C-alpha positions as CSV (number, residue, x, y, z in Angstrom):
1,M,-8.6,-13.7,10.1
2,Q,-5.6,-13.2,7.7
3,K,-6.3,-11.2,4.4
4,N,-5.1,-12.6,1.2
5,I,-1.5,-11.4,0.6
6,P,-0.5,-11.1,-3.1
7,S,2.7,-12.8,-4.1
8,T,3.8,-9.7,-6.1
9,K,4.6,-6.4,-4.5
10,P,1.6,-3.9,-4.7
11,E,2.0,-1.2,-7.3
12,R,2.1,2.4,-6.4
13,P,-1.0,4.4,-7.4
14,K,-0.7,6.1,-10.8
15,S,-0.6,9.9,-10.7
16,D,-4.2,10.2,-12.1
17,E,-5.6,7.9,-9.4
18,C,-5.2,10.5,-6.6
19,C,-7.0,13.8,-6.6
20,G,-4.5,15.4,-4.2
21,G,-7.4,17.0,-2.2
22,G,-7.0,14.9,0.9
23,S,-10.7,14.4,1.4
24,C,-11.1,10.9,0.0
25,C,-11.6,8.2,2.6
26,P,-9.8,6.0,2.1
27,C,-7.3,7.6,-0.1
28,V,-5.6,5.4,-2.8
29,W,-2.3,6.1,-1.0
30,D,-3.7,4.9,2.3
31,E,-4.8,1.6,0.7
32,Y,-1.5,1.2,-1.1
33,K,0.5,1.8,2.2
34,E,-1.7,-0.7,4.0
35,K,-1.3,-3.4,1.3
36,L,2.5,-2.7,1.0
37,A,3.0,-3.0,4.8
38,A,1.0,-6.3,4.8
39,W,3.0,-7.6,1.8
40,K,6.3,-6.7,3.5
41,K,5.4,-8.3,6.8
42,H,4.4,-11.5,5.0
43,H,7.5,-11.6,2.9
44,G,9.8,-10.6,5.7
45,E,10.8,-7.1,4.5
46,N,11.4,-4.1,6.8
47,V,8.0,-2.3,6.9
48,N,9.7,0.9,8.1
49,S,11.9,1.2,5.0
50,K,11.7,4.4,2.9
51,S,11.0,2.6,-0.4
52,I,7.4,3.7,-0.5
């Protein structure tokens, strides 16, 4: 089943959205990277780019 892919590029988490402790599961950065990779794949961009 395909997830809904937004038409706009996902926004990076704001600095106050991450605790920096590394114990959150999932981390806001994990969710962002997953959404960004899906968005790039759907829109034909290189998922391995360093633009994250």
